[in-house]
C-alpha positions as CSV (number, residue, x, y, z in Angstrom):
1,M,19.5,0.2,-31.1
2,S,16.9,3.2,-31.0
3,E,14.5,3.8,-28.2
4,S,11.2,5.5,-28.2
5,S,9.0,6.4,-25.4
6,R,5.3,7.0,-24.7
7,I,2.9,7.9,-22.0
8,V,0.4,5.2,-20.8
9,V,-2.2,5.6,-18.2
10,L,-2.6,2.6,-15.6
11,G,-5.7,2.2,-13.7
12,G,-8.8,4.5,-13.9
13,D,-9.7,7.7,-15.1
14,I,-10.7,11.0,-13.2
15,E,-13.3,12.2,-15.6
16,S,-14.9,8.6,-15.6
17,S,-14.7,8.3,-11.7
18,L,-16.4,11.7,-11.5
19,S,-19.3,10.6,-13.8
20,H,-19.6,6.9,-12.7
21,P,-18.1,5.8,-9.3
22,P,-15.6,3.0,-10.2
23,A,-16.4,-0.3,-8.8
24,L,-13.7,-1.0,-6.2
25,S,-12.9,-4.4,-5.0
26,L,-11.6,-3.6,-1.4
27,W,-10.5,-7.2,-0.9
28,A,-8.4,-7.2,-4.0
29,L,-7.0,-3.9,-3.1
30,L,-6.1,-5.2,0.3
31,R,-4.4,-8.2,-1.0
32,E,-2.6,-6.5,-3.6
33,A,-1.4,-3.9,-1.0
34,A,-0.2,-6.7,1.4
35,R,1.7,-8.4,-1.5
36,L,3.4,-5.3,-2.4
37,T,4.3,-4.4,1.3
38,F,6.0,-7.8,1.7
39,H,7.8,-7.7,-1.7
40,R,11.6,-6.7,-1.6
41,G,10.9,-3.8,-3.7
42,S,9.1,-2.1,-0.8
43,A,12.2,-2.0,1.4
44,G,12.9,1.6,0.3
45,V,9.4,2.7,1.6
46,L,10.1,1.3,5.1
47,L,13.5,2.9,5.2
48,A,12.2,6.3,4.2
49,L,9.4,6.1,6.7
50,L,12.1,5.5,9.4
51,A,14.2,8.2,8.1
52,V,11.3,10.9,8.1
53,T,10.1,9.6,11.6
54,A,13.5,10.3,12.8
55,I,13.5,13.7,11.6
56,W,10.0,14.4,13.0
57,L,11.3,13.1,16.5
58,L,14.5,15.2,16.3
59,L,12.4,18.4,15.2
60,G,10.0,17.6,18.1
61,E,12.8,17.3,20.6
62,G,14.2,20.7,19.3
63,V,11.0,22.5,19.6
64,A,10.2,21.2,23.1
65,R,13.6,22.2,24.4
66,W,13.1,25.8,22.9
67,L,9.7,26.1,24.3
68,G,10.6,25.0,27.9
69,A,8.8,22.9,30.5
70,T,5.4,24.7,30.2
71,P,4.7,25.7,26.6
72,D,1.7,27.7,25.7
73,P,-0.9,25.7,24.1
74,R,-1.6,28.1,21.3
75,T,2.1,28.5,20.7
76,L,2.5,24.7,20.6
77,T,-0.3,24.4,18.1
78,L,1.1,27.1,15.8
79,L,4.5,25.4,15.8
80,G,2.9,22.1,15.2
81,L,1.2,23.6,12.0
82,L,4.3,25.1,10.9
83,S,6.3,22.0,11.4
84,T,3.9,20.0,9.5
85,A,3.8,22.3,6.6
86,L,7.7,22.7,6.4
87,L,8.0,18.9,6.5
88,A,5.2,18.4,3.9
89,P,7.7,17.6,1.0
90,L,8.8,14.5,3.1
91,T,5.4,13.2,3.8
92,G,4.5,14.1,0.2
93,G,7.5,11.8,-0.7
94,L,6.2,9.1,1.1
95,E,2.8,9.2,-0.5
96,M,4.5,9.4,-3.9
97,M,6.8,6.3,-3.1
98,G,3.5,4.4,-2.1
99,L,2.1,5.4,-5.7
100,Q,5.2,4.4,-7.4
101,R,4.9,0.8,-5.7
102,A,1.3,0.7,-6.7
103,V,2.3,0.7,-10.3
104,G,5.0,-1.9,-9.8
105,L,8.2,0.2,-9.5
106,R,10.9,-0.4,-7.1
107,V,11.7,2.6,-5.0
108,R,14.9,3.8,-3.3
109,A,14.6,5.4,0.1
110,S,16.4,8.4,-1.1
111,R,13.4,9.3,-3.4
112,V,11.6,10.6,-0.4
113,F,13.9,13.8,-0.6
114,D,12.9,14.4,-4.3
115,Y,10.1,16.7,-3.6
116,W,11.5,19.9,-1.9
117,R,11.0,21.9,-4.9
118,F,7.4,21.6,-4.3
119,L,7.7,22.9,-0.7
120,L,5.4,26.1,-1.1
121,P,2.4,24.4,-2.7
122,L,2.8,21.4,-0.4
123,A,3.1,23.4,2.7
124,G,0.1,25.5,1.4
125,L,-2.1,22.5,1.2
126,S,-0.9,21.2,4.5
127,L,-1.9,24.6,6.2
128,L,-5.3,24.8,4.3
129,V,-6.3,21.3,5.6
130,N,-4.9,21.6,9.1
131,V,-6.3,25.0,9.8
132,S,-9.6,24.2,8.4
133,S,-9.7,21.1,10.5
134,A,-8.5,23.1,13.6
135,V,-11.1,25.8,13.0
136,L,-14.0,23.4,12.8
137,S,-12.8,21.5,15.9
138,L,-12.8,24.7,17.8
139,A,-16.3,25.6,16.7
140,I,-17.4,22.1,17.8
141,E,-15.7,22.7,21.2
142,H,-17.4,26.0,21.5
143,H,-20.7,24.7,21.1
144,G,-20.2,22.0,23.7
145,G,-19.2,19.2,21.8
146,G,-17.2,16.3,23.5
147,N,-13.6,15.5,23.0
148,W,-14.4,12.7,20.5
149,L,-16.5,15.0,18.5
150,T,-13.4,17.6,18.0
151,L,-11.6,14.7,16.6
152,L,-14.1,14.2,13.8
153,P,-12.9,17.2,11.6
154,S,-9.3,15.7,11.4
155,V,-10.6,12.3,10.4
156,L,-12.9,13.9,7.9
157,F,-10.4,16.2,6.2
158,S,-7.9,13.3,6.2
159,M,-10.3,11.4,4.2
160,L,-11.4,14.2,2.1
161,S,-7.9,15.2,1.1
162,L,-7.0,11.5,0.2
163,F,-5.9,12.3,-3.4
164,C,-4.5,15.7,-2.9
165,V,-0.8,15.0,-2.8
166,P,-0.7,12.9,-5.9
167,L,-3.1,15.2,-7.8
168,M,-0.6,17.9,-7.3
169,L,2.6,15.9,-7.9
170,E,1.5,13.5,-10.5
171,R,-1.1,15.8,-12.2
172,G,0.2,19.3,-11.4
173,C,-2.8,20.6,-9.9
174,N,-2.7,23.6,-7.6
175,P,-3.6,23.1,-3.9
176,L,-7.1,24.5,-4.2
177,T,-7.7,22.4,-7.5
178,A,-6.4,19.2,-5.9
179,L,-8.5,19.6,-2.7
180,W,-11.7,20.3,-4.8
181,L,-11.0,17.3,-7.0
182,S,-10.0,15.1,-4.0
183,V,-13.4,16.0,-2.2
184,R,-15.5,15.4,-5.3
185,L,-13.7,12.1,-5.9
186,F,-14.2,11.0,-2.3
187,V,-17.9,11.9,-2.3
188,R,-18.3,9.8,-5.4
189,C,-16.8,6.8,-3.9
190,W,-17.6,7.6,-0.2
191,Q,-19.1,4.2,0.7
192,S,-16.2,2.0,-0.4
193,L,-13.7,4.5,0.9
194,L,-15.4,4.8,4.5
195,L,-15.7,1.0,4.8
196,L,-12.1,0.8,3.9
197,H,-10.9,3.4,6.5
198,L,-13.1,1.4,9.1
199,L,-11.1,-1.7,8.2
200,L,-7.9,0.2,8.4
201,L,-9.0,1.5,11.9
202,V,-9.3,-2.2,13.2
203,L,-6.0,-3.0,11.7
204,L,-4.4,-0.1,13.5
205,V,-5.7,-1.4,16.8
206,V,-4.2,-4.7,16.0
207,A,-0.7,-3.1,15.1
208,L,-0.8,-1.1,18.3
209,L,-1.2,-4.3,20.4
210,P,2.5,-5.6,20.2
211,M,4.0,-2.2,21.4
212,G,3.3,-0.5,18.3
213,L,5.7,-2.6,16.4
214,G,2.8,-3.5,13.8
215,L,3.0,0.1,12.6
216,L,6.4,-0.9,10.9
217,L,4.3,-3.1,8.5
218,L,0.8,-1.2,8.6
219,T,2.2,2.3,7.6
220,P,3.9,1.0,4.3
221,F,0.9,-1.0,3.7
222,Y,-1.2,2.0,4.1
223,L,0.9,4.1,2.0
224,I,0.8,1.5,-0.9
225,L,-2.8,1.0,-0.4
226,R,-3.4,5.0,-0.9
227,G,-1.4,4.6,-4.1
228,L,-3.5,1.7,-5.3
229,L,-6.6,3.7,-4.6
230,Y,-5.3,6.7,-6.6
231,R,-4.4,4.2,-9.6
232,E,-7.9,2.8,-9.7
233,I,-9.8,5.9,-9.3
234,C,-7.7,8.5,-11.1
235,G,-5.1,6.7,-13.2
236,V,-1.4,7.0,-13.1
237,R,0.6,8.3,-16.1
238,V,3.7,6.3,-16.7
239,Q,6.4,6.9,-19.3
240,V,7.2,3.6,-21.0
241,V,10.5,3.3,-23.0
242,E,10.6,0.7,-25.8
243,D,14.2,-0.4,-27.0
244,G,14.8,-1.8,-30.4
245,G,14.3,-5.3,-29.2
246,G,10.7,-4.6,-28.4
247,R,11.3,-4.8,-24.7
248,L,9.3,-2.2,-22.3
249,Q,10.7,-0.3,-19.3
250,A,8.8,2.0,-17.0
């Protein structure tokens, strides 16, 4: 039997979202993210998350031993930025796994290693966001801002860059274009997205109470929720294959 394939777009549309902010139902998104998180098809996300966490811990241990007991703060900051940039393909892989679950695909844990070929653009994006955040934090500290104020740039840039990774990996945007589009999309939907992040902050506090074990559920939930947001605001292109019997497979 012959097969034919076509590209379909699930969810929203970038141009429409930039023109008219989409009506996001936060409760519906939270329910769908919870349903997908507890579905057996999401086991790969948790396994991949554990693998990436182990790599982070091993890398941190190696860096700590190399620096010695009293590392210079500037050197520590620089190495932290470089480590984040070098491991950006893994964190990007986690985000894409969340996006794949958001369109109903079952994912394997090994898929988290599929994005090393995008090391340079993902590392460039990571450095762009983190260095910008660090510079703004230093400026606030220099002008007498309190410790809590110096944390605001990290939170702000985290929200503004919400859609950057899938815009690069799913749409093929370069880092600057992805960041600019992500900022514009966040501004158009800022009220819903800000409220959603405040709700996530409450969930984070709850997840930390049982010795942090709640993070094993909250982190996959958050990754899938990010994928759902991207689906509803930007749309996801999926290749659908139709066999001779009229059955569809993504």
